[in-house]
C-alpha positions as CSV (number, residue, x, y, z in Angstrom):
1,X,-42.5,-17.9,88.8
2,X,-39.5,-18.0,90.8
3,X,-39.5,-18.0,94.4
4,X,-36.9,-15.7,96.6
5,X,-38.3,-16.2,100.0
6,X,-41.8,-17.8,101.1
7,X,-43.1,-18.9,104.5
8,X,-46.7,-19.6,105.7
9,X,-47.7,-16.0,105.7
10,X,-45.7,-13.7,103.3
11,X,-43.2,-14.3,100.6
12,X,-41.3,-12.5,97.6
13,X,-41.2,-13.7,94.2
14,X,-40.1,-13.1,90.7
15,X,-43.0,-13.4,88.0
16,X,-41.8,-14.3,84.5
17,X,-43.3,-15.0,81.3
18,X,-42.1,-18.6,81.0
19,X,-42.9,-20.1,77.5
20,X,-43.2,-17.5,74.7
21,X,-44.5,-17.9,71.4
22,X,-41.8,-17.5,68.6
23,X,-43.6,-14.4,67.2
24,X,-42.6,-12.4,70.2
25,X,-39.1,-11.0,70.7
26,X,-36.9,-13.3,72.7
27,X,-35.8,-10.5,75.2
28,X,-39.2,-11.1,76.9
29,X,-38.0,-14.7,78.0
30,X,-35.5,-13.0,80.3
31,X,-38.1,-10.5,81.9
32,X,-38.7,-10.6,85.4
33,X,-40.8,-8.6,87.8
34,X,-40.5,-8.9,91.4
35,X,-43.6,-8.9,93.7
36,X,-44.7,-9.6,97.2
37,X,-47.5,-11.4,98.8
38,X,-49.4,-11.7,102.2
39,X,-51.8,-14.3,103.2
40,X,-54.9,-12.6,104.4
41,X,-58.1,-14.5,105.5
42,X,-56.4,-17.7,104.3
43,X,-55.8,-16.2,100.6
44,X,-52.5,-14.9,99.1
45,X,-52.8,-11.3,98.1
46,X,-50.2,-9.2,96.3
47,X,-48.9,-6.7,98.5
48,X,-46.2,-5.1,96.2
49,X,-45.6,-5.3,92.6
50,X,-42.4,-3.8,91.2
51,X,-43.0,-0.8,88.9
52,X,-46.7,-0.5,89.8
53,X,-47.7,2.8,91.6
54,X,-51.4,2.4,93.1
55,X,-52.1,6.1,93.4
56,X,-50.8,7.0,89.9
57,X,-52.9,3.9,88.5
58,X,-56.1,4.8,90.3
59,X,-56.3,8.6,90.3
60,X,-59.0,10.5,88.4
61,X,-58.6,13.6,86.1
62,X,-54.9,14.0,87.0
63,X,-55.6,14.3,90.7
64,X,-53.4,12.1,93.2
């Protein structure tokens, strides 16, 4: 994980795979996914994940 911005209530970071087993393509070592976090009730919660569409991922039977 790479911190872009982080304070006591929110932050923006990059998630990376870190150490990758040699059986996987080496291009995964350079993979980064940006995400944001916010602190709610004293716990860190992901508020945004690059490339993830909540509505699309949670729809039922083709309905948004």
